[in-house]
C-alpha positions in Angstrom: -46.3 -4.0 13.3 -45.1 -4.7 9.3 -43.2 -8.0 9.5 -42.1 -7.5 5.7 -39.4 -5.4 7.1 -38.6 -6.4 10.6 -37.8 -10.0 9.7 -35.0 -9.0 9.0 -33.7 -7.1 12.2 -35.2 -10.6 14.0 -33.0 -11.8 12.0 -29.6 -10.3 12.6 -30.7 -10.2 16.5 -30.7 -13.8 16.7 -27.4 -14.7 14.7 -25.4 -11.9 16.6 -26.9 -13.5 20.2 -26.2 -17.0 18.6 -23.0 -16.0 18.0 -22.5 -14.3 20.8 -23.4 -17.3 23.1 -21.1 -19.8 21.2 -18.1 -17.7 21.0 -15.6 -20.2 22.1 -13.6 -17.8 24.8 -11.9 -19.8 27.3 -10.4 -22.4 24.0 -6.5 -21.7 23.7 -6.4 -21.3 19.9 -9.2 -18.7 20.2 -7.9 -16.7 22.9 -4.3 -16.6 21.5 -6.0 -16.0 17.6 -7.4 -12.8 20.3 -4.5 -12.1 21.3 -2.3 -12.0 17.7 -4.7 -9.5 16.5 -4.1 -7.1 19.1 -0.3 -7.8 18.9 -0.9 -7.4 14.9 -2.4 -3.8 15.6 -0.5 -2.4 18.0 3.0 -3.4 15.5 0.9 -2.0 12.5 0.3 1.0 14.6 3.8 1.6 15.6 5.8 1.1 12.4 3.5 1.6 9.8 0.9 4.4 10.5 3.4 7.1 11.5 5.8 6.6 8.8 4.2 4.8 5.8 0.4 6.0 6.4 0.5 9.6 7.0 3.3 10.8 4.5 1.3 9.0 2.4 -2.5 10.6 2.5 -0.3 13.7 2.7 0.8 13.0 -0.7 -2.4 11.9 -1.7 -4.2 15.2 -1.0 -1.8 16.9 -2.7 -2.3 14.7 -5.6 -6.0 16.2 -5.3 -5.5 19.6 -5.1 -2.1 20.4 -6.8 -2.5 17.8 -10.3 -5.0 19.0 -12.5 -7.6 16.6 -13.0 -7.2 17.7 -16.8 -3.4 16.5 -16.3 -4.5 13.4 -14.7 -6.5 12.5 -17.9 -4.0 13.4 -20.7 -1.4 10.9 -19.1 -3.0 8.5 -17.1 -6.6 8.8 -18.4 -8.8 6.2 -20.6 -7.5 8.5 -23.9 -4.0 8.7 -22.8 -1.5 6.5 -25.0 -1.4 3.0 -23.3 2.3 2.6 -23.6 2.9 6.1 -21.7 0.4 5.2 -19.7 1.1 2.1 -18.6 4.8 2.6 -18.5 4.0 5.8 -16.1 2.1 4.1 -13.9 4.3 1.0 -13.7 7.5 3.2 -13.2 5.8 5.2 -10.6 4.6 2.4 -8.4 8.1 0.7 -8.1 9.7 4.2 -7.0 8.1 4.2 -3.8 8.7 0.3 -2.5 5.8 0.5 0.0 3.5 -2.0 1.1 0.0 -2.9 0.0 -1.5 -0.9 2.2 0.5 2.5 1.8 0.1 2.4 -1.5 -3.5 2.5 -1.6 -4.4 6.6 -0.5 -1.9 7.4 -3.2 -4.2 4.8 -5.9 -6.9 6.3 -4.8 -5.7 10.1 -5.3 -5.0 9.2 -9.4 -8.1 7.0 -9.6 -11.0 9.9 -7.8 -8.8 12.5 -10.6 -9.7 10.4 -13.4 -7.0 7.7 -13.8 -8.3 5.0 -16.5 -8.8 1.9 -14.6 -6.3 0.1 -15.8 -3.5 2.3 -15.6 -4.4 3.0 -12.0 -4.8 -0.8 -11.3 -1.4 -1.2 -12.7 -0.1 1.5 -10.1 -1.9 -0.1 -7.5 -0.2 -3.8 -8.0 3.3 -1.9 -8.9 3.2 0.1 -6.0 4.1 -3.1 -3.2 5.1 -5.5 -5.9 8.2 -3.6 -7.9 10.7 -3.2 -4.5 14.1 -3.2 -6.3 15.3 -4.6 -2.4 13.5 -6.6 -2.5 14.2 -8.4 -5.6 17.6 -7.9 -4.8 17.0 -9.8 -1.3 15.1 -12.6 -3.0 17.6 -13.2 -5.6 20.7 -13.4 -2.7 18.6 -15.4 -0.2 16.1 -17.6 -2.2 18.1 -17.7 -5.8 18.8 -16.0 -8.6 15.9 -17.8 -10.3 13.6 -16.9 -7.9 14.8 -13.3 -8.2 14.9 -13.0 -11.1 11.7 -14.7 -12.0 10.1 -12.3 -9.7 11.6 -9.1 -11.1 9.9 -10.2 -14.7 7.0 -11.5 -13.2 6.1 -8.6 -11.3 6.9 -5.9 -14.1 4.6 -8.1 -16.5 2.1 -8.7 -13.9 1.5 -4.8 -13.6 0.5 -4.2 -16.9 -1.4 -7.6 -17.9 -3.3 -7.0 -14.6 -4.1 -3.5 -15.7 -5.2 -3.8 -19.4 -7.2 -7.1 -18.1 -8.8 -4.6 -15.9 -9.6 -2.5 -18.8 -10.8 -4.6 -21.5 -13.1 -5.7 -18.5 -14.8 -2.8 -17.4 -14.7 -1.4 -21.0 -17.7 0.3 -21.2 -17.6 2.3 -17.6 -13.6 3.6 -19.2 -15.6 4.5 -22.3 -18.1 6.4 -20.4 -14.9 8.0 -18.9 -13.0 8.6 -21.6 -15.8 10.6 -23.5 -16.2 13.1 -20.5 -12.6 13.9 -20.6 -12.6 14.8 -23.8 -14.9 18.0 -22.6 -12.7 18.6 -20.3 -10.7 21.7 -20.7 -6.9 21.6 -20.2 -6.3 24.1 -17.4 -4.4 27.3 -17.6 -2.5 29.1 -14.9 -1.3 27.4 -11.4 2.4 26.5 -10.3 5.3 25.8 -12.7 5.7 22.3 -13.7 9.0 22.2 -12.2 8.2 23.4 -9.2 5.0 20.8 -8.6 7.5 18.2 -9.7 10.3 19.0 -6.8 7.7 19.6 -4.1 6.2 16.0 -4.9 9.9 14.8 -5.1 10.4 15.7 -1.6 7.5 14.1 0.3 8.0 11.3 -1.9 11.4 10.8 -1.1 11.1 11.8 2.6 8.4 8.9 2.8 10.9 6.3 0.8 14.3 7.0 2.9 11.4 6.9 6.3 10.9 3.6 5.7 14.8 2.5 4.3 15.0 -1.4 5.6 17.9 -2.2 6.6 19.5 -4.4 3.8 21.4 -7.8 5.1 24.9 -6.6 4.2 26.5 -4.4 6.7 28.1 -2.7 3.3 28.0 -1.3 0.2 25.4 1.0 -1.4 22.4 -0.2 0.4 24.2 -0.5 3.5 25.3 3.9 3.5 21.7 5.2 2.6 20.4 3.0 5.9 22.8 4.6 8.0 21.8 7.9 6.4 18.5 7.2 6.0 17.5 9.8 8.9 20.2 12.7 7.9 18.7 12.3 4.1 14.9 12.2 5.3 15.6 15.6 7.9 17.4 17.3 4.8 14.2 16.8 2.4 12.0 17.9 5.4 13.8 20.8 5.5 13.2 21.1 1.6 9.9 20.4 1.5 9.3 23.5 4.6 11.4 26.3 2.5 9.1 25.3 -0.3 5.8 25.8 2.1 7.4 29.1 2.5 8.4 30.1 -0.8 5.8 28.5 -3.0 3.1 28.3 -0.8 3.3 31.8 1.0 2.6 29.6 4.3 4.5 32.0 7.8 7.8 31.8 7.7 7.9 32.0 11.3 5.1 28.8 12.0 7.5 27.1 9.5 10.7 27.7 11.7 8.9 26.9 15.0 7.7 23.5 13.5 11.4 22.9 12.9 12.7 24.0 16.0 9.9 21.6 18.0 10.7 19.1 16.0 14.6 19.8 16.8 14.0 20.1 20.2 11.8 16.7 20.3 14.9 14.7 19.2 17.4 16.0 21.2 15.1 15.7 24.9 14.3 12.1 23.7 17.8 10.8 23.3 17.6 11.4 19.2 14.4 9.6 18.9 13.9 9.6 14.7 10.2 8.4 15.7 9.7 10.8 18.1 10.9 14.0 15.8 9.2 12.3 12.7 6.0 12.1 14.7 6.2 16.0 16.3 7.2 16.8 12.1 4.0 15.4 11.0 1.7 16.9 13.5 3.9 20.1 12.8 3.1 20.1 9.0 -0.7 19.4 9.6 -0.8 22.2 11.7 1.0 24.0 9.4 -1.7 23.2 6.7 -4.7 23.3 8.0 -5.2 26.7 10.0 -3.5 28.2 6.5 -6.4 29.6 4.7 -5.2 29.1 0.9 -3.7 26.0 -1.0 -2.7 24.6 2.5 -5.8 24.4 4.0 -7.2 22.5 1.1 -4.6 20.3 1.0 -5.0 19.4 4.6 -8.8 19.1 3.8 -7.8 16.4 1.2 -5.6 14.7 3.0 -8.0 14.4 5.9 -10.7 12.8 3.7 -8.4 9.9 2.5 -7.7 9.4 6.4 -11.1 9.2 7.8 -11.9 6.7 4.2 -8.9 4.8 4.6 -7.8 4.3 7.4 -10.4 2.6 9.6 -11.3 0.0 6.7 -7.0 -1.1 7.2 -7.3 -1.3 10.9 -10.4 -3.4 11.1 -8.4 -5.7 8.3 -4.8 -5.8 10.1 -7.2 -7.1 13.0 -9.3 -10.0 11.2 -5.9 -10.9 9.5 -4.2 -11.0 12.7 -7.4 -13.1 14.3 -6.9 -15.6 11.0 -3.4 -15.3 10.4 -1.6 -14.5 13.1 2.5 -12.6 13.0 5.0 -14.0 11.4 6.2 -17.5 13.3 2.8 -17.4 15.5 -0.2 -19.0 15.2 -4.0 -17.5 14.4 -6.9 -19.4 14.3 -6.2 -20.8 10.7 -2.8 -23.3 11.8 0.1 -22.6 9.7 0.7 -26.5 9.6 -2.4 -26.0 7.0 -1.1 -23.6 4.6 3.0 -25.5 5.1 1.4 -28.8 3.8 -0.7 -27.4 1.1 2.0 -25.7 -0.7 4.6 -28.4 -0.5 5.8 -29.6 -4.1 4.6 -27.8 -7.5 0.9 -29.1 -7.8 -1.6 -26.8 -9.7 -3.1 -27.2 -6.2 -0.1 -26.0 -4.2 0.0 -22.7 -6.1 -3.3 -21.8 -6.2 -3.1 -22.4 -2.4 0.2 -20.1 -2.4 -1.2 -17.3 -4.1 -4.8 -17.4 -2.5 -3.1 -17.5 1.2 -0.3 -14.8 -0.1 -3.3 -12.4 -1.0 -5.3 -12.8 2.5 -1.8 -12.7 4.3 -0.2 -8.8 5.5 3.1 -8.4 4.6 5.3 -5.8 5.4 7.7 -4.7 3.1 10.7 -7.5 2.7 8.8 -9.9 4.7 7.8 -11.9 2.6 11.4 -13.4 2.1 12.3 -14.6 5.3 8.8 -16.2 5.6 9.4 -17.8 2.2 12.4 -19.2 3.2 11.2 -20.9 6.5 7.9 -22.5 4.5 11.0 -23.6 2.0 12.6 -25.0 4.3 9.6 -27.1 5.5 8.9 -28.3 1.9 7.4 -25.9 -0.1 8.0 -25.8 -3.9 9.5 -23.1 -6.0 6.8 -22.1 -8.0 4.2 -21.9 -5.3 7.4 -19.2 -3.3 7.2 -17.6 -6.8 3.1 -17.3 -6.9 3.1 -15.9 -3.0 5.8 -14.0 -4.3 3.9 -12.3 -7.0 0.3 -12.2 -5.0 1.6 -11.5 -1.2 3.0 -8.4 -1.6 0.3 -6.6 -3.7 -2.8 -7.9 -1.5 -3.9 -8.0 1.8 -7.0 -8.5 3.7 -7.2 -4.9 5.0 -6.2 -3.7 1.5 -9.1 -5.3 0.0 -11.5 -4.1 1.8 -10.0 -0.6 0.6 -10.2 -1.3 -2.6 -13.8 -2.1 -2.3 -14.6 1.1 -0.9 -13.1 2.9 -4.3 -13.8 0.7 -7.1 -16.9 -1.4 -5.9 -17.0 -5.3 -5.3 -17.4 -6.0 -8.9 -14.0 -4.9 -9.9 -12.5 -5.7 -6.3 -13.3 -8.9 -7.0 -12.1 -8.8 -10.9 -8.4 -7.6 -9.3 -8.0 -9.7 -6.8 -9.0 -12.5 -9.2 -6.7 -11.8 -11.9 -3.6 -10.9 -9.0 -4.2 -15.1 -7.6 -5.1 -16.7 -10.9 -2.2 -15.1 -12.6 0.1 -16.0 -9.9 -1.1 -19.4 -9.8 -0.2 -19.9 -13.6 3.4 -18.4 -13.3 4.0 -20.0 -10.5 3.0 -23.6 -11.8 5.2 -23.5 -15.5 8.0 -21.8 -13.1 7.8 -24.9 -10.8 7.6 -27.2 -13.7 10.4 -25.5 -15.8 
């Protein structure tokens, strides 16, 4: 037996045995943390996988199939005009208004298609961080100062962090740029207006299916919320027409899926979630059984799902075990965080941004959480630091980013977010 190679297995076995032997089963905090992990992953599966991730996987798959690599390199690649590239990346992310996990399939799609590291990271940050409704909610609940500071800070962060990533790894970016110069523009294909409308339908389905209820029961936002499922249905119907007219998918199949989806909604007492689930399964069936572009679209979407979804679920379980849910305790006592973020010291800002980077925030949930922390003594500086770092990152998202960018770039991205949030929060607290 060669112990030079086998000793590693022995060490892992011994460490694993000791860990199992010493498990603190029966202790209230440990048992409750396990329960919180189960609760959080159940909530995540119910609230985010169907409505957020499934549409995001289809959009990411479509990027890989229907958007030419040459076009991505032209507008978002290393050699693209910087103002155009970072402008497109930040604006594109802000339109989606999704959480830190939902943006990941889309980020992975454009990065693999040849987008430069800087614009891709700007898009990765801007999607969950630059949320118009969240900005308005922040201003109304936490004050106009914090709302304005969050809006300005998030926009600047997306560009600064993206460009910093570009500078830090410019040698690798130079190699990608050299490859882009040898890539010829693809000819033919679908007209740009058709591709744009097709993506618009899917993005609108994603946005309105996840449209959150505003605080006030009146006005434009509440009207859109009250019509969210009618609008989602309208856009889904538009997508169905495009599948028949442009993708040559059998019309009877599309009509069958629409009929089954409508029947499910009626039979379940007009349950929109049930209809959305059946409609998503129907779209998967339509594309998976198609021998043309639809089949390639499904294969691309499925590859993203296989890579990303398991890592996200593992990360959510770990996040629930360590930090718990809103208002519940995990292994790390929430009072530690509350005490550490009091006042406006540099340390308090760092703790707020660091803790926020690892916590999982669903869209808009960060505002009531910070409202409670501010009531317990959290300063305005740490509050802004958490607002800038929290929605854009989470432990589940870090696992996926690492699988796409590798450890070195992931650590650099997370560090940039945490350090910048800390410094901006500290300066804001002193002002």
